[in-house]
N, C-alpha and C positions, 0 to 999 in steps of 0.2 A: 504494500500500500504506500502511495506517495505521501510526502509530507503534507501537501496541500489537502489531500483527501482525509488525512488523519485529523487535521484541524477542523473543529466545528464551532459554530457560533451558538452558545447556550442562550436560547431565546427566552426572555421574560418580558413582563410589561415594561415598556420604555419609561424612563424617568420623565415626569410631566413638566411642561413649561410653566413659567411664572408670568402672570399678566402684568401689564404696565403698572397697575396700582395694586397694593397688597392689603386692602382694607376690608374686602368682602369675604364671606365664608367660602364661596366658590367663585372661580373665575375661569373664563374660557379664552382660548387663543387659537387662531388658525395657524397651523404649522405649515412648513414647506410641503411641497407635493410628496406624497408617499410613493414608494417604488412603482405602484400601479398607476400613478398619475392622478388619483383622486385627491381632493383636499382633505387633510386630516385635522380634526379639532380635538384637543385634549383639554380636560378639565382638571385644574389644580384645586384641591380641597384644603381649606384651612382647618386644622385639627386641634389647634390649641394656641396657647401663648406661653412664653417663657415664664417659669415660676421664679419670681424674684427672691433673692436671698439676701440676708444681712451679713455683714462681715464676720459676725460671731458664729456663723453656721459652717464655716470651713476653716481649715488650719493654715492654708497658705495660698498665695496668689502672686503672679508676677506684676500685678497692676498697682500703681500708686497714684495718689492725688496730691497736688501741691497746696500746702496751707501756708505759703510764704507771706511775707510783709506784715505779719503780726508784730514783728519787731518795730515797725513804723506806725503801728496802731491804725491801719487802714481799713480794717473790718473787725467785727465783733464775733468771737466764737459762740457766744450765747445766741446769736441770731442765725449763724450758719451751721453749727454742729448738729442741730436737729435733722438737717438734710443729710449729713454724712453718715448717720447711723443706718440709713437705707441704701448706702452706696457700697456694693460688694467688692471692695478693694482691701488690701492688707498693709499697704505702706502709705505714709504721709510724711511730707518734708516740712520741717519747721526751722525757721531761722531764729537763732538764740538772742541776737540783739544786745550786745554789750552795752551800747549807749542807753537802751531803755531799762536794762537791769540796774545799771549804776548811774542813775541820773544825778545823784549826789555823790561826790567822790568819797569812796570808802564805805558807802552804804548800798546794800544790794537788795533790790525789790524783785522777788521771784514770783509774785502773785499772778501776773499775767501769763507767765510761762507755765506755771503750775496748771492754770486753767486750760491752756492750750494742750499740754501733754495729757492730762488726766481725761479731758473730754474725748480724746481719741482712744486712749487705752481702754476706757470704760465701755466702748462700743465694739472692741475687738480689732482695732487697727493699730499697727506698729508704727509709731512715729520715729523718725530719725532726725538728728540734729544737723543742720548746716551751721557750723560754728564760724561766725565771721563778723566782719565790720568793726570799725574803729569806735573810739570814744573821744569826744572833744576835750575831755579833761586830760588826755594823754597824747593823742595822735594828731591833733589839729583838726579833726573832723570825724563824722560818723560814717555813713554809708560809703564803702569803698576805701576808706583810709586804713592802711595796714600799719602794724606796729614795728616794722623791721628797721626803721631808720633812727630809732631813739631808744636808749637803754631803759629810760623810765617808762616809755610806752610799752616796751616788751615786758617789763616787770609787771605792769598793770594788767596786760593781756594774760600773762601766765597765772596771775592770781585769779582772774575771772574764770579761766579754763579749769583750774583746780577746783574752785567752788562749784562750778557747773557740773563737773563729773561726780563730785562727792554727793551733790543733791539728787542727781537723776540716774545714778548707776543701777538702781533697782528697776528702772522703767525704760531706759534707753541703752541700746546695744551698739548702734551704728552712729558714728560721728564723721561728718563730712567737713573738710577744712577749707574754708573760704568759698567764694562764689565768683566764677568767671574771671580769674586773675589775668587772663589774656586780653581783657578789655580795659581801656583807660578809665571808664566810668566806675569800675569796681576795683581798680588798683591805683590808689593815689597815695602820696602826691606825685611820685615819679612815674616814669613810663613802665609798662608791663615788663617784667624781668623774670624769666624762668628760674634762674639760679636763686634769686631772692625768694620766690614763691616756694621752691623746694626747701629752702632754709626755714621758712615759716612752718611748713608741713613737718619737718624734722623736729623742731622745737615743740610744736603743739601735739604731735602724735605721741612723743615720749611722755609728756605730761598726762595725756588721757590714759595711756597704758599703765602709768604709775598708780592712778586712782581706780582703774578698772581693767584688770588683766585680760578679761575676755572681750574687751571692746574691739569692734571692727572699724578700721579706719578707711575712709573714702577720700580720695584726692583727685587731682586733675581739675575737675569741675569746669571744664573749658566750654566756652561758647562756640557752637558749631564744632568743626573738627579741623583746627589749623595744624597741618602736618608738621611744619617747621617748629612751631612752639611745642607741640607734643613730643616730637623727637628729642628736643633739647631737655624737656622735663625728664625723660628717661635717661638721657646722657648725664644729667645732674644727679641721678640716683633716686628718683622719687619712688621707684618700685620697692626699694628697701624698707620704706616707711609706711606703705599702704597695703590694704588687702583688696580694695576695689578702686578702679579708675572710672570716674563718671564724666559724662559729656552731655551737651545740650544741642541737639541737632535741628535748630530752627530752619525751616525751609518751606517753600510752597507745596512741593510734591514730596511726600514722605519717603518714597522709595529711592529718590535721587541720592540718598546718603548711604545706600547699601554697600557700595564699593568702599567708601571711606570707613564705615564701621568694620568691615571685614579686614581692611588694612590695619586698623587700630588693633584688632584682635591678634593679628599675626605679629605686629610689633611688640605687643605686650608679652607674647609667648617667648620672645627672644630674651627678655629681661627677667621675667618671673612667670613660669608656667602656671602657677596657681592663682595668678591675678585675675579677678573677675572684672567684667565690664558692665556698668550700669548706664542706662539712659535715664539721667537724673532730672531732666526738666525739658519739656517740649510743649508747645501750645500753638493755637491758631485762633485769630480773632473771629468773632461772630458778626462783626460789622466794620465798616470802614472807619478810619480815623483813630485806630487803636495805637497806643504807645507800646513800645517793646516788641515791634515786629516790622522787619524791613522787607519782607517778601512781597510777592505779587498777589493781587486779588483775583477774582472777586471774593468778597467776604460776606457770607450769610450764615445763619444758624445751622442750616442743613449742611453746608459745606464744612463748617467747623466739626460737626458730628462725624461726617464721613472721614475727614482727615484724622480725627482722633482714633477711630476704629482701625484705619490703615496703619497709623503710627504704632499703635500698641501691638497689633498682630504682626507687623513687619519685624518689630524688635523681637517678638517671640520666635519668629521664624529664623532669626539670626542667632538664637541661643542666648539672648540676654536674660538673666534671671530676674531683673527688675526693670520696669519701664513706667515712667511717671508722666502724668498729664498736668500741665500748669494752666489753670489753677482752679480751685474750687468755686470762686465767686469773682465777678468783675470787681476791679478796684478803681474807685474814683479818686481824683486828685492824686494821680500817680504820673511822674514822681511828685512827692509831696510838695504842695505849693504851686504846682503847675496848672491845676484845674483840668487836667487831661484825664482820660479814662483808658484803662487796659481792659479790653473786651475778651480776654481769653478764658474767662470763667465758664464753668458748666452751669453756673447759676447766674441769673440776672440779679443785680443789686438794687436797681430802681425801676419803677416806683416802689416796688417791694421785692423781697427775695422770692424768686420763682425759677423753676427748672427750664432750661433750654433743651432742645433735642439731644445735645451731647450728654446731658445728665442721664436721660432715659437710656440712651445708647450704651453708656457705661454700666448702668444697672443691668441691662440685658446681657452684655458681653461678660461682665464679671460673674453673673449667675450661672452661666453655662461653661465658662472657661476659667477654671481655677485649679489649685493644687500645684504640684511640682510639674511644670509644663516642659515636655521634651518634644523636640521635632523628630518625627518618625522618619526612618530611612525609606523614602518613597520618591518616585518620579511622577510628576503631575504635568500633563500636557492638555492642550485644548485646540479645537478646530471649530470653524463656523458650522452651524447646524443647518446647512442648506439641504441635506439629505440625511437619512438615517445612517448611523455608523455601520460599516460593513467590514467583511474580512479583508478587503483590499486596503481599507484604512489601517486596520490592525497591522498588516504586513508593512505598509509604508512607514508607519511610525516605528515599529519594531526594528526595521532595517535602517532607520535613519534617513529615509528618502523624503520624509515630510517633517517640517518643523512646526513647533507649537505656535499659537497666535502670538503676535507681538503685543506688548503692553499687557501681558498676562502674568499674574503672580499668584502662587498658591503654596500651601504648606499643610502637611498632615501632622497634627499634634496628638500626643497622649496627654490626657487630662484626668482629673478626678471624675469627670462625667463621661469617660470613655473617649474614643477617638473623635477628633473634630477636624474636618477638612475645610479649611478656609481658602477662598479664592476670590479674585477681584481683578478689575481693569485698573491699570496704573496711570491712565491719563488724568489730567487735571480735573478735580472734582467739580461737578455742576450742582446747581441748586435743586434740580428735579430728581425724582426717584425712578426715572425711566430706565429700561434696559439699554445697555450698550449693544448687546447682541444676544442671540441664542447660540449656545455652544454644545458640543459634546466634550465632556471632561473625562480624561483617561487617568486612572489611578493604577500605577505599578507599585504595589506595596511589597517591599522587600523584607518586612518584619512579620506580618501576619497575613491575613487574607481579606483586607479591605473592610468595608462597612456592610453588615449583613441585612439590616432593615433600615435603610436610609430615610431620613426626613430632612427637609430644608428649613433651616433656622435663620431668620432675619434679625440680626442684632440691632438694626436701626428701628424697626417697628415693633419688635418683640414677637412677631407672629411665627407660627410653626406650620409647615405645609407637608402634606403627604406627597411622597415622591413615587411610591410604588416600588417595584423591584428594579434593580439595575440589570444591565446585560454584562455577560462575561465572555471574553474570547479565550478559548483554552485549546489545549492539545490533548487528544485522547490518550496519548502515551504520558502518564503522569510523571514519569521519570525525566521527561524532556521539559515541557512547559505546561504545567497544570494550572488552569485558570489564571493565566499570566496577567491579564489586564481587566480591570473593572471599569465599565463605561457608564457614565451618567449622561443620558441623551436628552436633548432639547431642554436644557436648563438655562436660566437667565444669567447673564454676565452684567455686573453693575460696577460703578466706580466707587464702591465700598464693599467690604467683605460680606459674603454670605457663607453660611456654615452648613456642611452636610454632617449629620450626627446620627447615632443610633437612636431609633424611635423610643425604645424602652428606657433610655437614660434621660430623656428630656420631656416626654409626654406623660 
């Protein structure tokens, strides 16, 4: 028997297409012509919604939320934290604010920071400290002013750090040193200097570890990924003093940083194989005129939510154990005294605190993707769904004669909720929820055997849809190629991630 005759196409109900809008319980769409020439219409049935979880309901997650600028008193935990208890993330970033703690020289007021820390711990979120910024009593200024130019400033800084660790070592395990030292606005009064920043890390890390032997030290904290600055940090020995290197990849299209992140990972391996990489701050404004973002628009609340989903799952696909969205709420009068607004929050601040689409999207995503996330060893490819997937397509992709769609990204994750196959189009996000295309998605799973009872999960809307069975192309000779590829036919491709998961785990 020939190889061609041995291969068979295991026929099952084709995966059903998604209609342009996802709000009705059933939706119809006319598919391309079937092999016989007749028009085929398939119905996608909404079978449920994502069951929302609180952060206390699971042990771990790669997702974090930014709770920064409390050191500048730009928002109130008492107003915002009630919303955080319904946000299924496990990390939150807090800035410690030497200037706010020591307003009167030699007197330390920890009340505002106690409220900030305890409010997160009490709902099941792990806060980590961004330890930074100066104090006008010592360093000539507050935000951005470092203590490395004056012995009295350095002495005051060390005393603040000692007291900080002593007070919070029972609640805080991770300490991140300074913020974006490669930017002039956050490294004053002199120009950014990798050697001087590494000296600050060395001095601060040793103090933290003296007071807390199990402390995890985070360094780097660079804005974007400046390769020359980062390389010099490693040459100056930063890897000796830290456990995690963090970066802030602000950009219009999240996936454009993939190559830079992978380059950073390879560079870190050369200096310290155990060094982890964190995405420690990234956001996207929900409307024009925002401070703190220099990328291109357009900016809408829908686009913000899409970019957030793409950023978080892109980082997961690259193996980053923590990825954080900046920030929890819009901040008005930022920088302080400017009258401007930073619109990167997942909550609106005015006229009253209320959720944006990004808040709900993070609720949905965090409720189905949590635990220790691992990227499964899989090959994922896609083609336009102008016709049903055939044996000829199987051979063409398997033999490398046909390439996957451009602007297509996908990853298969192991999660506490079972396998999660995320896929999306990487073109610039648009405001609408329309499909970019209908596709056939091929899963070549090298670890197990794919997804057995797949459903489509939309983390933007929270809806779950029946997919029916997928198709599998296999070889009758199980010792050659047994059920080699799983094909999800006529499924929607959008400019934000959709998830294919096991029905029994999410419904």
